[in-house]
HTML snippet that shows the backbone in 3Dmol.js (N, CA, C, O; Angstrom):
<script src="https://3Dmol.org/build/3Dmol-min.js"></script>
<div id="view" style="width:600px;height:400px;position:relative"></div>
<script>
const pdb = `
ATOM      1  N   UNK A   1       5.406   4.457  10.812  1.00  0.00           N
ATOM      2  CA  UNK A   1       5.511   2.863  10.633  1.00  0.00           C
ATOM      3  C   UNK A   1       6.175   2.424   9.823  1.00  0.00           C
ATOM      4  O   UNK A   1       6.215   2.691   8.622  1.00  0.00           O
ATOM      5  N   UNK A   2       6.902   1.530  10.566  1.00  0.00           N
ATOM      6  CA  UNK A   2       8.158   0.762  10.107  1.00  0.00           C
ATOM      7  C   UNK A   2       8.324  -0.198   9.172  1.00  0.00           C
ATOM      8  O   UNK A   2       7.403  -0.221   8.355  1.00  0.00           O
ATOM      9  N   UNK A   3       9.043  -0.874   9.031  1.00  0.00           N
ATOM     10  CA  UNK A   3       9.644  -1.584   7.510  1.00  0.00           C
ATOM     11  C   UNK A   3       8.940  -2.987   7.826  1.00  0.00           C
ATOM     12  O   UNK A   3       8.423  -3.786   7.044  1.00  0.00           O
ATOM     13  N   UNK A   4       9.062  -3.029   9.010  1.00  0.00           N
ATOM     14  CA  UNK A   4       8.508  -4.517   9.189  1.00  0.00           C
ATOM     15  C   UNK A   4       6.702  -4.697   9.342  1.00  0.00           C
ATOM     16  O   UNK A   4       6.097  -5.731   9.059  1.00  0.00           O
ATOM     17  N   UNK A   5       6.078  -3.430   9.850  1.00  0.00           N
ATOM     18  CA  UNK A   5       4.775  -3.219   9.846  1.00  0.00           C
ATOM     19  C   UNK A   5       4.614  -2.737   8.588  1.00  0.00           C
ATOM     20  O   UNK A   5       3.414  -2.510   8.433  1.00  0.00           O
ATOM     21  N   UNK A   6       5.245  -2.465   7.600  1.00  0.00           N
ATOM     22  CA  UNK A   6       4.703  -2.035   6.198  1.00  0.00           C
ATOM     23  C   UNK A   6       4.684  -3.215   5.460  1.00  0.00           C
ATOM     24  O   UNK A   6       3.659  -3.473   4.828  1.00  0.00           O
ATOM     25  N   UNK A   7       5.652  -3.994   5.423  1.00  0.00           N
ATOM     26  CA  UNK A   7       5.507  -5.554   4.928  1.00  0.00           C
ATOM     27  C   UNK A   7       4.030  -6.088   5.816  1.00  0.00           C
ATOM     28  O   UNK A   7       3.184  -6.313   4.949  1.00  0.00           O
ATOM     29  N   UNK A   8       3.604  -6.288   6.830  1.00  0.00           N
ATOM     30  CA  UNK A   8       2.679  -6.969   7.112  1.00  0.00           C
ATOM     31  C   UNK A   8       1.550  -6.269   6.559  1.00  0.00           C
ATOM     32  O   UNK A   8       0.636  -6.864   5.989  1.00  0.00           O
ATOM     33  N   UNK A   9       1.586  -5.048   6.708  1.00  0.00           N
ATOM     34  CA  UNK A   9       0.054  -4.710   6.031  1.00  0.00           C
ATOM     35  C   UNK A   9       0.508  -4.930   4.570  1.00  0.00           C
ATOM     36  O   UNK A   9      -0.409  -5.650   4.172  1.00  0.00           O
ATOM     37  N   UNK A  10       1.187  -4.798   3.713  1.00  0.00           N
ATOM     38  CA  UNK A  10       1.001  -4.926   2.243  1.00  0.00           C
ATOM     39  C   UNK A  10       1.005  -6.829   2.247  1.00  0.00           C
ATOM     40  O   UNK A  10       0.997  -7.263   1.095  1.00  0.00           O
ATOM     41  N   UNK A  11       1.013  -7.682   3.090  1.00  0.00           N
ATOM     42  CA  UNK A  11       0.804  -9.182   2.948  1.00  0.00           C
ATOM     43  C   UNK A  11      -0.683  -9.075   3.137  1.00  0.00           C
ATOM     44  O   UNK A  11      -1.570  -9.541   2.422  1.00  0.00           O
ATOM     45  N   UNK A  12      -0.765  -8.480   4.070  1.00  0.00           N
ATOM     46  CA  UNK A  12      -2.259  -9.173   5.233  1.00  0.00           C
ATOM     47  C   UNK A  12      -3.120  -8.558   3.707  1.00  0.00           C
ATOM     48  O   UNK A  12      -3.846  -9.316   3.065  1.00  0.00           O
ATOM     49  N   UNK A  13      -2.893  -7.112   3.296  1.00  0.00           N
ATOM     50  CA  UNK A  13      -3.662  -6.083   2.027  1.00  0.00           C
ATOM     51  C   UNK A  13      -3.692  -7.202   0.551  1.00  0.00           C
ATOM     52  O   UNK A  13      -4.583  -7.157  -0.297  1.00  0.00           O
ATOM     53  N   UNK A  14      -2.810  -7.915   0.528  1.00  0.00           N
ATOM     54  CA  UNK A  14      -2.336  -8.292  -1.146  1.00  0.00           C
ATOM     55  C   UNK A  14      -3.614  -9.690  -0.909  1.00  0.00           C
ATOM     56  O   UNK A  14      -4.367 -10.064  -1.808  1.00  0.00           O
ATOM     57  N   UNK A  15      -3.576 -10.349   0.698  1.00  0.00           N
ATOM     58  CA  UNK A  15      -3.744 -11.460   0.490  1.00  0.00           C
ATOM     59  C   UNK A  15      -5.497 -11.318   0.392  1.00  0.00           C
ATOM     60  O   UNK A  15      -6.320 -11.879  -0.333  1.00  0.00           O
ATOM     61  N   UNK A  16      -5.608 -10.421   1.346  1.00  0.00           N
ATOM     62  CA  UNK A  16      -7.497  -9.875   0.919  1.00  0.00           C
ATOM     63  C   UNK A  16      -7.832  -9.402  -0.552  1.00  0.00           C
ATOM     64  O   UNK A  16      -8.747  -9.797  -1.275  1.00  0.00           O
ATOM     65  N   UNK A  17      -7.405  -8.987  -0.666  1.00  0.00           N
ATOM     66  CA  UNK A  17      -7.548  -8.227  -2.316  1.00  0.00           C
ATOM     67  C   UNK A  17      -6.760  -8.617  -3.549  1.00  0.00           C
ATOM     68  O   UNK A  17      -6.810  -8.036  -4.633  1.00  0.00           O
ATOM     69  N   UNK A  18      -6.087  -9.586  -3.270  1.00  0.00           N
ATOM     70  CA  UNK A  18      -4.860  -9.843  -4.220  1.00  0.00           C
ATOM     71  C   UNK A  18      -5.321  -9.060  -5.358  1.00  0.00           C
ATOM     72  O   UNK A  18      -6.228  -8.287  -5.050  1.00  0.00           O
ATOM     73  N   UNK A  19      -4.976  -9.028  -6.559  1.00  0.00           N
ATOM     74  CA  UNK A  19      -4.302  -7.938  -7.714  1.00  0.00           C
ATOM     75  C   UNK A  19      -5.053  -6.592  -7.580  1.00  0.00           C
ATOM     76  O   UNK A  19      -4.955  -5.626  -8.336  1.00  0.00           O
ATOM     77  N   UNK A  20      -5.887  -6.722  -6.379  1.00  0.00           N
ATOM     78  CA  UNK A  20      -6.551  -5.371  -6.595  1.00  0.00           C
ATOM     79  C   UNK A  20      -6.259  -4.801  -5.500  1.00  0.00           C
ATOM     80  O   UNK A  20      -6.997  -3.921  -5.056  1.00  0.00           O
ATOM     81  N   UNK A  21      -4.678  -5.344  -4.592  1.00  0.00           N
ATOM     82  CA  UNK A  21      -4.667  -4.331  -3.408  1.00  0.00           C
ATOM     83  C   UNK A  21      -3.616  -3.588  -3.980  1.00  0.00           C
ATOM     84  O   UNK A  21      -2.811  -3.630  -3.048  1.00  0.00           O
ATOM     85  N   UNK A  22      -3.178  -3.069  -4.688  1.00  0.00           N
ATOM     86  CA  UNK A  22      -2.010  -1.923  -4.749  1.00  0.00           C
ATOM     87  C   UNK A  22      -2.954  -0.913  -5.142  1.00  0.00           C
ATOM     88  O   UNK A  22      -2.718   0.273  -4.911  1.00  0.00           O
ATOM     89  N   UNK A  23      -4.156  -1.345  -5.801  1.00  0.00           N
ATOM     90  CA  UNK A  23      -5.049  -0.126  -6.141  1.00  0.00           C
ATOM     91  C   UNK A  23      -6.023   0.203  -4.830  1.00  0.00           C
ATOM     92  O   UNK A  23      -6.621   1.278  -4.791  1.00  0.00           O
ATOM     93  N   UNK A  24      -6.108  -0.428  -4.137  1.00  0.00           N
ATOM     94  CA  UNK A  24      -6.903  -0.012  -2.505  1.00  0.00           C
ATOM     95  C   UNK A  24      -5.924   0.603  -1.697  1.00  0.00           C
ATOM     96  O   UNK A  24      -6.164   1.337  -0.737  1.00  0.00           O
ATOM     97  N   UNK A  25      -4.677   0.240  -2.169  1.00  0.00           N
ATOM     98  CA  UNK A  25      -3.371   0.945  -1.338  1.00  0.00           C
ATOM     99  C   UNK A  25      -3.509   2.770  -1.821  1.00  0.00           C
ATOM    100  O   UNK A  25      -3.781   3.765  -1.149  1.00  0.00           O
ATOM    101  N   UNK A  26      -3.201   2.598  -3.169  1.00  0.00           N
ATOM    102  CA  UNK A  26      -3.598   3.998  -3.610  1.00  0.00           C
ATOM    103  C   UNK A  26      -4.881   4.817  -3.263  1.00  0.00           C
ATOM    104  O   UNK A  26      -4.958   6.038  -3.121  1.00  0.00           O
ATOM    105  N   UNK A  27      -5.974   3.789  -3.146  1.00  0.00           N
ATOM    106  CA  UNK A  27      -7.114   4.549  -2.921  1.00  0.00           C
ATOM    107  C   UNK A  27      -7.019   5.060  -1.637  1.00  0.00           C
ATOM    108  O   UNK A  27      -7.409   6.221  -1.517  1.00  0.00           O
ATOM    109  N   UNK A  28      -6.562   4.445  -0.544  1.00  0.00           N
ATOM    110  CA  UNK A  28      -6.302   5.303   0.875  1.00  0.00           C
ATOM    111  C   UNK A  28      -5.238   5.710   1.328  1.00  0.00           C
ATOM    112  O   UNK A  28      -4.697   5.845   2.426  1.00  0.00           O
ATOM    113  N   UNK A  29      -4.977   5.933  -0.006  1.00  0.00           N
ATOM    114  CA  UNK A  29      -3.285   7.306  -0.253  1.00  0.00           C
ATOM    115  C   UNK A  29      -3.984   8.137   0.012  1.00  0.00           C
ATOM    116  O   UNK A  29      -4.122   8.766   1.061  1.00  0.00           O
ATOM    117  N   UNK A  30      -4.642   8.215  -1.248  1.00  0.00           N
ATOM    118  CA  UNK A  30      -5.309   9.266  -1.812  1.00  0.00           C
ATOM    119  C   UNK A  30      -6.387   9.883  -0.707  1.00  0.00           C
ATOM    120  O   UNK A  30      -6.685  11.077  -0.672  1.00  0.00           O
ATOM    121  N   UNK A  31      -6.829   9.046   0.036  1.00  0.00           N
ATOM    122  CA  UNK A  31      -8.105   9.338   1.335  1.00  0.00           C
ATOM    123  C   UNK A  31      -7.143  10.266   2.184  1.00  0.00           C
ATOM    124  O   UNK A  31      -7.547  11.376   2.532  1.00  0.00           O
ATOM    125  N   UNK A  32      -5.832   9.812   2.532  1.00  0.00           N
ATOM    126  CA  UNK A  32      -5.163  10.183   3.631  1.00  0.00           C
ATOM    127  C   UNK A  32      -5.019  11.566   3.350  1.00  0.00           C
ATOM    128  O   UNK A  32      -5.534  12.389   4.106  1.00  0.00           O
ATOM    129  N   UNK A  33      -4.117  12.055   1.941  1.00  0.00           N
ATOM    130  CA  UNK A  33      -4.061  13.184   1.196  1.00  0.00           C
ATOM    131  C   UNK A  33      -5.056  14.357   1.536  1.00  0.00           C
ATOM    132  O   UNK A  33      -5.044  15.419   2.159  1.00  0.00           O
ATOM    133  N   UNK A  34      -5.996  13.527   0.729  1.00  0.00           N
ATOM    134  CA  UNK A  34      -7.544  14.823   0.809  1.00  0.00           C
ATOM    135  C   UNK A  34      -7.652  15.187   2.344  1.00  0.00           C
ATOM    136  O   UNK A  34      -8.144  16.308   2.466  1.00  0.00           O
ATOM    137  N   UNK A  35      -7.378  14.652   3.431  1.00  0.00           N
ATOM    138  CA  UNK A  35      -8.171  14.374   5.062  1.00  0.00           C
ATOM    139  C   UNK A  35      -6.781  15.247   5.441  1.00  0.00           C
ATOM    140  O   UNK A  35      -6.406  15.380   6.605  1.00  0.00           O
ATOM    141  N   UNK A  36      -6.093  15.805   4.317  1.00  0.00           N
ATOM    142  CA  UNK A  36      -4.275  16.387   4.807  1.00  0.00           C
ATOM    143  C   UNK A  36      -3.904  15.533   6.016  1.00  0.00           C
ATOM    144  O   UNK A  36      -3.931  16.115   7.101  1.00  0.00           O
ATOM    145  N   UNK A  37      -3.578  14.311   6.002  1.00  0.00           N
ATOM    146  CA  UNK A  37      -2.864  13.310   6.669  1.00  0.00           C
ATOM    147  C   UNK A  37      -1.196  13.029   6.017  1.00  0.00           C
ATOM    148  O   UNK A  37      -1.070  11.834   5.747  1.00  0.00           O
ATOM    149  N   UNK A  38      -0.329  13.583   5.810  1.00  0.00           N
ATOM    150  CA  UNK A  38       0.564  13.460   4.983  1.00  0.00           C
ATOM    151  C   UNK A  38       1.060  12.039   5.533  1.00  0.00           C
ATOM    152  O   UNK A  38       1.064  11.043   4.808  1.00  0.00           O
ATOM    153  N   UNK A  39       1.442  12.023   6.756  1.00  0.00           N
ATOM    154  CA  UNK A  39       2.147  10.332   7.499  1.00  0.00           C
ATOM    155  C   UNK A  39       1.430   9.548   7.188  1.00  0.00           C
ATOM    156  O   UNK A  39       2.018   8.568   6.730  1.00  0.00           O
ATOM    157  N   UNK A  40       0.145   9.442   7.200  1.00  0.00           N
ATOM    158  CA  UNK A  40      -0.678   8.266   7.465  1.00  0.00           C
ATOM    159  C   UNK A  40      -0.347   8.082   5.112  1.00  0.00           C
ATOM    160  O   UNK A  40       0.084   7.128   4.465  1.00  0.00           O
ATOM    161  N   UNK A  41      -0.799   9.408   4.675  1.00  0.00           N
ATOM    162  CA  UNK A  41      -0.644   9.061   3.348  1.00  0.00           C
ATOM    163  C   UNK A  41       1.201   8.296   2.845  1.00  0.00           C
ATOM    164  O   UNK A  41       1.278   7.315   2.105  1.00  0.00           O
ATOM    165  N   UNK A  42       1.993   8.737   3.213  1.00  0.00           N
ATOM    166  CA  UNK A  42       3.629   8.337   3.314  1.00  0.00           C
ATOM    167  C   UNK A  42       3.388   6.975   3.487  1.00  0.00           C
ATOM    168  O   UNK A  42       3.570   6.300   2.474  1.00  0.00           O
ATOM    169  N   UNK A  43       2.923   6.213   4.779  1.00  0.00           N
ATOM    170  CA  UNK A  43       2.746   4.814   5.031  1.00  0.00           C
ATOM    171  C   UNK A  43       1.727   4.170   3.913  1.00  0.00           C
ATOM    172  O   UNK A  43       1.748   2.979   3.604  1.00  0.00           O
ATOM    173  N   UNK A  44       0.818   5.165   3.347  1.00  0.00           N
ATOM    174  CA  UNK A  44       0.335   4.210   2.157  1.00  0.00           C
ATOM    175  C   UNK A  44       0.873   3.698   0.762  1.00  0.00           C
ATOM    176  O   UNK A  44       0.764   2.776  -0.046  1.00  0.00           O
ATOM    177  N   UNK A  45       1.573   4.979   1.022  1.00  0.00           N
ATOM    178  CA  UNK A  45       2.954   4.740  -0.661  1.00  0.00           C
ATOM    179  C   UNK A  45       3.754   3.903  -0.113  1.00  0.00           C
ATOM    180  O   UNK A  45       4.411   3.207  -0.887  1.00  0.00           O
ATOM    181  N   UNK A  46       3.941   3.719   1.316  1.00  0.00           N
ATOM    182  CA  UNK A  46       5.337   2.330   1.182  1.00  0.00           C
ATOM    183  C   UNK A  46       4.450   1.382   1.326  1.00  0.00           C
ATOM    184  O   UNK A  46       4.486   0.694   0.307  1.00  0.00           O
ATOM    185  N   UNK A  47       3.777   1.042   1.967  1.00  0.00           N
ATOM    186  CA  UNK A  47       2.441   0.037   1.364  1.00  0.00           C
ATOM    187  C   UNK A  47       2.399  -0.101   0.263  1.00  0.00           C
ATOM    188  O   UNK A  47       2.354  -1.317   0.073  1.00  0.00           O
ATOM    189  N   UNK A  48       2.382   0.522  -0.839  1.00  0.00           N
ATOM    190  CA  UNK A  48       1.556   0.449  -2.293  1.00  0.00           C
ATOM    191  C   UNK A  48       2.862  -0.218  -2.619  1.00  0.00           C
ATOM    192  O   UNK A  48       2.895  -1.447  -2.668  1.00  0.00           O
ATOM    193  N   UNK A  49       3.922   0.484  -2.843  1.00  0.00           N
ATOM    194  CA  UNK A  49       5.543   0.273  -2.929  1.00  0.00           C
ATOM    195  C   UNK A  49       5.661  -1.289  -2.740  1.00  0.00           C
ATOM    196  O   UNK A  49       5.659  -2.061  -3.698  1.00  0.00           O
ATOM    197  N   UNK A  50       5.787  -1.782  -1.124  1.00  0.00           N
ATOM    198  CA  UNK A  50       5.642  -3.308  -1.255  1.00  0.00           C
ATOM    199  C   UNK A  50       4.839  -4.489  -2.002  1.00  0.00           C
ATOM    200  O   UNK A  50       5.228  -5.564  -2.461  1.00  0.00           O
ATOM    201  N   UNK A  51       3.792  -3.989  -1.959  1.00  0.00           N
ATOM    202  CA  UNK A  51       2.959  -5.311  -3.088  1.00  0.00           C
ATOM    203  C   UNK A  51       3.151  -4.897  -4.375  1.00  0.00           C
ATOM    204  O   UNK A  51       2.846  -5.672  -5.282  1.00  0.00           O
ATOM    205  N   UNK A  52       3.760  -3.435  -4.710  1.00  0.00           N
ATOM    206  CA  UNK A  52       4.166  -3.779  -6.207  1.00  0.00           C
ATOM    207  C   UNK A  52       5.643  -4.532  -6.183  1.00  0.00           C
ATOM    208  O   UNK A  52       5.915  -5.210  -7.173  1.00  0.00           O
ATOM    209  N   UNK A  53       6.595  -4.452  -5.127  1.00  0.00           N
ATOM    210  CA  UNK A  53       7.724  -5.759  -5.062  1.00  0.00           C
ATOM    211  C   UNK A  53       7.373  -6.977  -5.025  1.00  0.00           C
ATOM    212  O   UNK A  53       7.900  -7.894  -5.655  1.00  0.00           O
ATOM    213  N   UNK A  54       6.241  -7.062  -4.104  1.00  0.00           N
ATOM    214  CA  UNK A  54       5.887  -8.696  -4.142  1.00  0.00           C
ATOM    215  C   UNK A  54       4.985  -9.107  -5.227  1.00  0.00           C
ATOM    216  O   UNK A  54       4.724 -10.310  -5.243  1.00  0.00           O
ATOM    217  N   UNK A  55       4.329  -8.206  -6.342  1.00  0.00           N
ATOM    218  CA  UNK A  55       3.831  -8.800  -7.459  1.00  0.00           C
ATOM    219  C   UNK A  55       4.821  -8.999  -8.380  1.00  0.00           C
ATOM    220  O   UNK A  55       4.692  -9.821  -9.287  1.00  0.00           O
ATOM    221  N   UNK A  56       6.213  -8.038  -8.172  1.00  0.00           N
ATOM    222  CA  UNK A  56       7.020  -8.856  -9.368  1.00  0.00           C
ATOM    223  C   UNK A  56       7.293  -7.644 -10.596  1.00  0.00           C
ATOM    224  O   UNK A  56       7.091  -6.435 -10.486  1.00  0.00           O
ATOM    225  N   UNK A  57       7.685  -8.205 -11.484  1.00  0.00           N
ATOM    226  CA  UNK A  57       7.945  -6.754 -12.420  1.00  0.00           C
ATOM    227  C   UNK A  57       6.945  -7.297 -13.699  1.00  0.00           C
ATOM    228  O   UNK A  57       6.583  -8.461 -13.867  1.00  0.00           O
ATOM    229  N   UNK A  58       6.576  -6.012 -14.627  1.00  0.00           N
ATOM    230  CA  UNK A  58       5.364  -6.569 -15.305  1.00  0.00           C
ATOM    231  C   UNK A  58       4.452  -6.384 -14.913  1.00  0.00           C
ATOM    232  O   UNK A  58       3.661  -6.284 -15.851  1.00  0.00           O
ATOM    233  N   UNK A  59       4.030  -6.270 -14.102  1.00  0.00           N
ATOM    234  CA  UNK A  59       2.304  -6.518 -13.850  1.00  0.00           C
ATOM    235  C   UNK A  59       1.875  -5.126 -13.046  1.00  0.00           C
ATOM    236  O   UNK A  59       2.336  -4.548 -12.062  1.00  0.00           O
ATOM    237  N   UNK A  60       1.180  -4.969 -13.612  1.00  0.00           N
ATOM    238  CA  UNK A  60       0.434  -3.198 -13.372  1.00  0.00           C
ATOM    239  C   UNK A  60      -0.346  -3.576 -12.897  1.00  0.00           C
ATOM    240  O   UNK A  60      -1.231  -2.832 -12.475  1.00  0.00           O
TER     241      UNK A  60
END
`;
const viewer = $3Dmol.createViewer("view");
viewer.addModel(pdb, "pdb");
viewer.setStyle({}, {cartoon: {color: "spectrum"}});
viewer.zoomTo();
viewer.render();
</script>
């Protein structure tokens, strides 16, 4: 997944889930790890980081 796609997924997830979007991305990442799909897990990790940066500092 390229940076543009990552940003689009992050925006869509944040729009749909609000403050719970980062947790949703973490859940998806964990599911991919359990399914032995490391590439998809890395994609979800990047999406999670993008959501975190959109939310700004001091927001857990």
